[in-house]
Backbone bond lengths (Angstrom), bond angles and torsions (degrees), N, CA, C in turn:
res aa  C-N    CA-C-N  psi(-1)  N-CA   C-N-CA  omega(-1)  CA-C   N-CA-C  phi
1 X - - - 1.455 - - 1.517 110.26 -
2 X 1.291 115.64 142.67 1.464 120.96 178.02 1.521 110.10 -72.68
3 X 1.330 116.30 150.28 1.461 121.57 179.75 1.529 109.44 -94.84
4 X 1.330 115.65 67.28 1.463 122.16 179.19 1.514 106.99 -123.32
5 X 1.341 118.05 118.72 1.458 118.42 178.15 1.523 109.64 -62.51
6 X 1.323 116.03 128.56 1.452 119.77 -174.77 1.508 110.22 -160.68
7 X 1.320 115.67 159.02 1.455 121.20 172.39 1.522 110.33 -85.48
8 X 1.309 117.28 -4.05 1.455 122.79 -178.09 1.508 109.53 -104.98
9 X 1.315 116.63 139.87 1.450 120.28 173.36 1.516 107.40 -75.70
10 X 1.318 116.73 125.84 1.459 121.64 -177.53 1.514 109.11 -105.06
11 X 1.344 115.19 122.35 1.464 121.65 -177.05 1.522 112.54 -90.46
12 X 1.297 117.48 -11.52 1.458 122.08 -174.73 1.514 108.20 133.34
13 X 1.328 115.95 -128.82 1.468 120.03 178.27 1.523 109.61 -130.10
14 X 1.313 114.47 164.29 1.463 121.20 174.17 1.515 107.79 -145.82
15 X 1.304 115.68 166.88 1.467 120.79 179.38 1.526 108.03 -99.18
16 X 1.332 115.16 125.20 1.466 120.58 179.92 1.520 110.09 -60.70
17 X 1.324 116.21 131.37 1.460 122.25 -176.43 1.514 112.63 -60.27
18 X 1.318 117.84 -43.30 1.469 119.57 -173.82 1.519 114.23 -87.09
19 X 1.334 117.80 -28.71 1.473 119.44 -175.81 1.525 114.13 -110.67
20 X 1.329 117.13 -20.66 1.458 120.97 -175.87 1.515 113.03 81.62
21 X 1.315 117.20 -2.32 1.467 123.21 179.83 1.530 109.97 -66.92
22 X 1.328 117.25 144.40 1.465 121.85 175.80 1.527 107.81 -84.88
23 X 1.339 115.87 125.26 1.464 121.88 -177.03 1.522 109.97 -133.09
24 X 1.332 116.74 168.57 1.469 122.25 -179.62 1.525 109.10 -71.67
25 X 1.320 115.60 135.03 1.459 123.64 -177.26 1.531 110.07 -95.01
26 X 1.341 116.34 109.00 1.463 122.43 176.41 1.528 108.01 -128.07
27 X 1.320 116.31 170.28 1.466 119.78 175.73 1.527 110.61 -58.26
28 X 1.346 116.99 -44.68 1.454 121.10 179.29 1.526 111.69 -61.42
29 X 1.328 116.11 -41.95 1.470 119.58 -179.55 1.529 110.85 -65.69
30 X 1.313 117.15 -33.66 1.472 119.88 177.33 1.521 110.67 -63.21
31 X 1.331 117.57 -37.60 1.469 120.18 175.92 1.525 110.26 -66.35
32 X 1.336 117.20 -40.64 1.468 120.47 179.36 1.534 110.65 -62.28
33 X 1.316 116.28 -40.94 1.465 120.79 179.41 1.532 110.75 -66.90
34 X 1.322 116.21 -38.81 1.476 121.54 176.16 1.525 109.54 -60.68
35 X 1.322 116.43 -41.70 1.460 121.76 178.80 1.533 110.75 -63.94
36 X 1.319 117.77 -43.61 1.470 121.15 178.48 1.530 110.41 -61.71
37 X 1.323 116.96 -41.42 1.468 120.33 177.67 1.533 111.58 -63.81
38 X 1.331 116.66 -38.66 1.464 121.49 177.09 1.531 110.36 -61.84
39 X 1.327 116.36 -45.29 1.466 121.23 -177.94 1.525 111.57 -61.75
40 X 1.320 116.99 -38.78 1.458 120.66 -178.48 1.531 110.27 -84.18
41 X 1.322 116.33 -51.01 1.469 120.79 -172.59 1.513 115.00 -73.20
42 X 1.331 117.32 -38.23 1.461 120.21 -175.92 1.530 113.50 -108.66
43 X 1.325 116.70 -31.55 1.461 119.45 -175.05 1.526 112.80 -94.89
44 X 1.326 118.24 -10.07 1.450 121.34 171.64 1.514 117.91 87.64
45 X 1.337 117.77 9.30 1.462 120.31 178.12 1.524 109.87 -78.69
46 X 1.305 116.37 154.18 1.457 121.88 173.31 1.530 108.06 -87.56
47 X 1.311 116.67 147.31 1.476 120.05 178.57 1.526 111.11 -54.23
48 X 1.317 117.25 -34.06 1.466 120.51 -178.43 1.528 112.30 -68.33
49 X 1.335 118.36 -14.66 1.454 121.92 179.33 1.526 112.10 -88.69
50 X 1.317 116.62 -3.85 1.460 122.04 178.65 1.523 109.35 -101.75
51 X 1.320 116.72 128.95 1.466 121.79 174.76 1.522 106.83 -117.79
52 X 1.332 117.34 106.18 1.469 119.70 -179.03 1.527 112.75 -88.21
53 X 1.319 114.51 154.35 1.467 123.67 168.64 1.526 114.65 55.33
54 X 1.318 117.92 43.03 1.465 119.81 173.12 1.525 108.08 -72.93
55 X 1.309 116.88 150.81 1.461 121.75 -174.20 1.519 111.72 -119.88
56 X 1.325 114.62 145.77 1.457 122.57 170.56 1.526 105.84 -128.34
57 X 1.326 116.83 121.80 1.465 121.27 -179.25 1.526 109.62 -101.22
58 X 1.335 115.10 136.03 1.466 120.28 178.25 1.526 109.52 -133.81
59 X 1.319 114.63 151.41 1.463 121.35 175.71 1.523 108.17 -141.37
60 X 1.317 114.89 109.46 1.468 121.78 177.27 1.520 108.27 -136.66
61 X 1.304 117.00 137.80 1.463 123.28 177.87 1.538 111.14 49.92
62 X 1.329 115.63 44.94 1.467 123.33 179.30 1.522 113.51 61.89
63 X 1.313 116.82 21.66 1.455 121.90 179.68 1.529 109.10 -114.26
64 X 1.340 115.55 104.94 1.461 121.95 178.81 1.526 108.25 -88.12
65 X 1.322 116.43 125.98 1.461 121.42 -177.93 1.526 108.86 -132.57
66 X 1.325 116.10 136.33 1.449 122.21 172.58 1.522 107.10 -108.47
67 X 1.311 116.33 113.54 1.463 122.25 177.53 1.518 108.11 -93.41
68 X 1.308 116.43 129.60 1.459 121.13 179.01 1.515 109.89 -103.69
69 X 1.302 115.61 128.86 1.451 122.39 175.61 1.521 105.97 -96.25
70 X 1.309 116.31 114.34 1.466 120.55 -171.47 1.524 112.72 -57.23
71 X 1.325 116.34 -50.99 1.467 121.00 179.01 1.522 109.85 -147.54
72 X 1.314 114.99 144.03 1.455 121.24 169.97 1.524 105.82 -125.29
73 X 1.335 115.56 128.98 1.465 121.30 177.95 1.512 109.19 -99.06
74 X 1.310 115.49 129.23 1.461 121.84 175.63 1.516 108.09 -115.24
75 X 1.322 115.58 137.70 1.461 121.33 176.54 1.511 107.10 -130.03
76 X 1.320 115.78 131.03 1.467 122.27 -178.14 1.525 111.59 51.91
77 X 1.322 116.34 40.80 1.457 121.88 175.73 1.518 115.61 77.95
78 X 1.328 118.60 3.49 1.469 122.63 179.18 1.521 109.11 -114.44
79 X 1.331 115.53 134.45 1.460 119.66 173.88 1.533 108.11 -71.39
80 X 1.329 115.88 122.17 1.455 121.32 -173.07 1.520 113.18 -110.87
81 X 1.329 116.16 -33.62 1.458 120.17 -169.18 1.515 111.23 -142.60
82 X 1.334 116.99 129.12 1.455 123.13 171.52 1.522 107.08 -100.16
83 X 1.320 116.81 132.67 1.458 120.72 177.64 1.517 108.56 -119.81
84 X 1.335 115.19 125.05 1.467 120.50 175.42 1.512 108.46 -121.11
85 X 1.313 113.81 130.01 1.459 122.65 179.16 1.527 109.28 -104.07
86 X 1.300 115.85 145.86 1.454 121.86 170.93 1.518 108.91 -167.95
87 X 1.312 117.31 139.97 1.461 119.59 178.70 1.531 110.47 -66.69
88 X 1.318 116.45 153.55 1.462 120.34 174.65 1.508 113.69 92.60
89 X 1.322 114.60 -149.52 1.459 123.50 -172.99 1.529 112.34 -66.31
90 X 1.314 116.04 135.15 1.464 120.66 177.44 1.519 111.77 -75.23
91 X 1.313 117.22 -34.82 1.466 121.24 -177.24 1.528 110.77 -57.71
92 X 1.320 117.69 -39.02 1.465 120.79 -179.22 1.525 111.78 -71.42
93 X 1.301 118.01 -14.91 1.478 122.50 -179.79 1.520 112.73 -92.18
94 X 1.330 116.89 -16.48 1.461 120.00 -172.81 1.529 113.65 -60.66
95 X 1.309 118.17 -51.86 1.468 120.83 -171.33 1.530 113.25 -62.87
96 X 1.347 119.22 -48.24 1.466 116.41 178.38 1.528 112.99 -68.24
97 X 1.325 117.57 -30.49 1.474 119.79 177.32 1.523 110.42 -65.75
98 X 1.333 116.66 -42.12 1.461 120.58 176.75 1.531 110.87 -63.36
99 X 1.318 116.53 -41.32 1.470 120.09 178.01 1.522 110.36 -59.44
100 X 1.320 116.89 -42.37 1.469 120.85 179.18 1.523 110.87 -62.59
101 X 1.336 116.97 -44.02 1.467 120.63 179.67 1.524 111.45 -63.57
102 X 1.308 116.33 -29.01 1.463 120.45 -177.15 1.529 113.66 -81.76
103 X 1.338 118.24 -20.99 1.473 119.48 -175.56 1.524 114.40 -120.83
104 X 1.324 119.15 -13.00 1.469 120.11 -176.01 1.519 111.99 -60.80
105 X 1.295 117.19 -44.13 1.467 122.49 179.78 1.529 107.84 -97.55
106 X 1.308 117.65 126.07 1.467 119.66 -176.19 1.533 112.86 -73.80
107 X 1.326 118.47 -25.51 1.456 121.91 -175.75 1.524 114.15 -84.80
108 X 1.328 117.60 -28.39 1.459 120.87 -175.18 1.521 111.11 -159.38
109 X 1.299 115.58 160.68 1.459 121.50 173.23 1.521 107.00 -77.09
110 X 1.312 117.06 130.32 1.470 120.26 175.70 1.531 105.90 -67.30
111 X 1.331 118.38 121.08 1.464 121.88 -165.38 1.532 117.59 -59.92
112 X 1.334 117.43 -33.52 1.459 118.98 -174.71 1.524 111.31 -127.55
113 X 1.328 113.85 150.59 1.456 121.94 179.96 1.522 108.12 -130.58
114 X 1.317 115.24 136.53 1.465 121.37 173.19 1.521 107.08 -116.48
115 X 1.328 116.36 130.20 1.456 120.61 168.05 1.520 106.29 -112.36
116 X 1.319 116.43 137.58 1.454 120.61 -177.61 1.514 111.13 -147.74
117 X 1.329 115.37 149.38 1.458 121.42 172.22 1.523 110.11 -108.18
118 X 1.315 116.20 12.40 1.452 121.98 179.55 1.527 113.15 92.93
119 X 1.306 116.69 -21.43 1.461 121.39 179.81 1.528 111.38 -114.39
120 X 1.316 116.32 -27.22 1.460 122.39 -178.55 1.529 107.31 -135.71
121 X 1.322 116.81 165.89 1.466 119.83 -178.87 1.516 109.50 -155.76
122 X 1.338 114.43 160.05 1.462 122.57 171.41 1.520 107.85 -132.29
123 X 1.323 115.98 138.63 1.452 122.50 172.71 1.517 107.00 -102.19
124 X 1.339 116.37 124.76 1.460 121.36 -178.24 1.519 111.07 -119.51
125 X 1.330 115.37 148.63 1.446 121.92 169.60 1.530 106.37 -79.31
126 X 1.313 117.41 118.87 1.469 121.06 -173.65 1.517 113.44 -66.70
127 X 1.322 117.93 -26.55 1.465 120.05 179.27 1.528 111.39 -75.63
128 X 1.322 116.51 -50.68 1.473 120.47 -174.78 1.524 113.18 -89.88
129 X 1.327 117.34 -24.09 1.465 120.91 -174.92 1.519 112.75 83.46
130 X 1.328 117.10 0.08 1.460 121.89 -177.82 1.530 110.90 -70.64
131 X 1.354 115.61 137.10 1.459 120.69 175.49 1.527 107.40 -76.82
132 X 1.327 116.11 122.84 1.462 122.07 -177.92 1.523 112.63 -93.76
133 X 1.340 116.68 -30.78 1.460 120.60 -178.18 1.533 109.64 -161.51
134 X 1.330 114.69 155.89 1.463 121.98 -178.63 1.528 110.54 -119.36
135 X 1.332 115.64 151.52 1.462 121.77 175.05 1.518 111.77 97.47
136 X 1.321 115.24 162.56 1.465 120.93 178.92 1.528 110.24 -59.71
137 X 1.343 116.64 -32.02 1.461 119.98 177.70 1.530 112.37 -66.89
138 X 1.332 117.83 -11.83 1.465 121.52 176.65 1.528 111.21 -69.22
139 X 1.320 116.64 -20.99 1.468 119.85 177.39 1.529 106.67 -70.21
140 X 1.329 117.58 118.00 1.464 118.99 -175.44 1.526 112.64 -69.14
141 X 1.325 115.11 147.12 1.457 119.97 171.32 1.528 107.86 -71.86
142 X 1.307 116.45 169.64 1.457 119.33 178.41 1.524 110.46 -63.03
143 X 1.322 116.60 -39.47 1.466 120.99 178.09 1.527 110.61 -61.53
144 X 1.331 116.93 -44.19 1.470 120.62 177.19 1.530 110.74 -63.99
145 X 1.337 116.56 -40.04 1.462 120.58 179.78 1.528 110.80 -61.75
146 X 1.333 117.11 -41.26 1.470 120.42 177.91 1.519 110.73 -62.18
147 X 1.327 116.86 -40.41 1.472 120.37 178.35 1.530 110.74 -67.15
148 X 1.332 116.78 -39.26 1.467 121.34 179.23 1.523 111.19 -63.03
149 X 1.327 116.30 -36.26 1.462 120.77 -176.38 1.520 112.79 -65.36
150 X 1.335 117.16 -26.39 1.462 120.17 -178.13 1.527 112.20 -64.40
151 X 1.336 116.56 -27.09 1.462 120.92 -178.22 1.525 113.44 -100.98
152 X 1.325 117.60 7.47 1.457 120.24 -174.43 1.511 113.19 -97.61
153 X 1.306 113.75 143.96 1.457 121.36 165.77 1.524 105.11 -111.35
154 X 1.304 117.24 125.00 1.455 120.53 179.97 1.527 107.67 -86.16
155 X 1.332 114.12 89.34 1.460 121.92 -172.13 1.520 111.48 -93.73
156 X 1.337 116.39 148.23 1.464 119.62 176.57 1.532 111.04 -74.39
157 X 1.302 115.27 166.52 1.458 121.73 175.30 1.526 108.77 -65.06
158 X 1.309 115.48 148.23 1.469 120.01 178.62 1.528 110.19 -52.35
159 X 1.298 115.13 146.43 1.476 120.62 -178.43 1.525 111.33 -66.66
160 X 1.314 114.94 165.88 1.455 119.91 176.27 1.523 112.01 95.68
161 X 1.312 114.87 -144.33 1.465 120.53 -173.53 1.528 113.12 -89.35
162 X 1.326 118.00 10.96 1.463 121.18 -176.89 1.538 112.27 -58.16
163 X 1.322 117.86 -42.23 1.467 120.72 -179.31 1.530 110.74 -61.82
164 X 1.333 116.83 -44.86 1.464 120.14 178.85 1.528 111.48 -62.45
165 X 1.320 116.85 -38.56 1.455 120.48 177.99 1.525 111.16 -63.40
166 X 1.330 116.95 -43.66 1.468 120.74 179.73 1.532 110.77 -65.29
167 X 1.329 116.74 -39.03 1.471 120.04 177.00 1.535 111.03 -65.07
168 X 1.312 117.35 -38.85 1.477 121.14 176.83 1.532 110.80 -63.28
169 X 1.320 115.83 -39.48 1.469 119.95 177.91 1.515 109.91 -61.86
170 X 1.325 118.03 -46.28 1.468 121.18 176.93 1.526 110.77 -58.72
171 X 1.319 116.53 -44.85 1.456 121.33 -179.37 1.520 111.07 -59.44
172 X 1.318 116.85 -44.32 1.473 120.97 -177.54 1.523 111.83 -70.92
173 X 1.322 117.67 -45.02 1.465 120.24 -176.04 1.523 112.66 -73.57
174 X 1.333 117.55 -34.09 1.459 120.28 -172.61 1.528 114.06 -95.04
175 X 1.309 117.68 1.27 1.457 120.23 177.27 1.523 108.97 -68.10
176 X 1.308 115.82 124.41 1.457 120.27 178.06 1.513 109.12 -94.12
177 X 1.308 115.27 128.04 1.451 120.83 176.69 1.523 107.87 -117.51
178 X 1.302 115.09 126.04 1.456 121.65 -177.93 1.532 110.26 -71.41
179 X 1.295 115.82 161.90 1.466 121.29 179.94 1.536 111.81 -61.82
180 X 1.330 117.69 -16.25 1.462 119.92 177.81 1.524 111.61 -99.46
181 X 1.340 117.00 8.09 1.458 120.36 172.67 1.501 117.20 98.52
182 X 1.310 119.62 -6.70 1.459 121.82 -179.93 1.509 111.11 -109.90
183 X 1.337 117.09 179.15 1.465 119.15 177.21 1.517 110.95 -70.84
184 X 1.318 116.18 148.17 1.466 122.00 179.21 1.521 108.46 -97.02
185 X 1.295 117.59 81.48 1.463 121.19 -177.18 1.521 110.14 -95.84
186 X 1.318 115.83 147.41 1.453 121.00 174.43 1.530 108.30 -76.19
187 X 1.328 116.65 148.05 1.480 117.53 176.84 1.528 110.88 -58.50
188 X 1.304 117.01 141.95 1.465 125.58 176.37 1.529 112.81 70.57
189 X 1.323 118.28 5.90 1.462 120.74 176.55 1.523 108.28 -78.61
190 X 1.336 117.92 150.28 1.467 119.80 -177.29 1.515 113.50 -56.92
191 X 1.329 117.53 -32.38 1.458 119.87 -179.49 1.516 112.45 -90.48
192 X 1.337 118.26 -1.24 1.472 122.08 -175.42 1.485 114.77 -85.13
């Protein structure tokens, strides 16, 4: 086991399914890897269409937060779907996942968002926040994604302060607070 203080049990390392990169092996990461295998093996995506662990950095009220986007699916060169994983209730994951879909791409809102706990999922419209479908089967296959793209307009985020509001939401939801009241930073990390 690695000597990194964490709320997660660390088993060592594993090789990321889509990139081949060596990463820390935790229970949460095992679910993420299972999801990547599902997307390629059952849903028909190519590994090259999966972008894991994208980051969005925010700083508000002296609180620096790095939000990790578990997976982003791109089809025909367009980012189509943001996937955020988290254990527990899906409803509590919806708002920060939508915020990520709205600000990750500077040119347009990524049209769809998936929130999942590894066993269940919701497909959301990133613009309206409306839940479109429930269950792991709600994750579209590549063929379904291609059909969905024909009716999409890749629109930018509403003008004004909307982007700042979405970034603030990410900052608030994704801030990790340790059981002793401070941030849970890894040793030698810039925020640690």
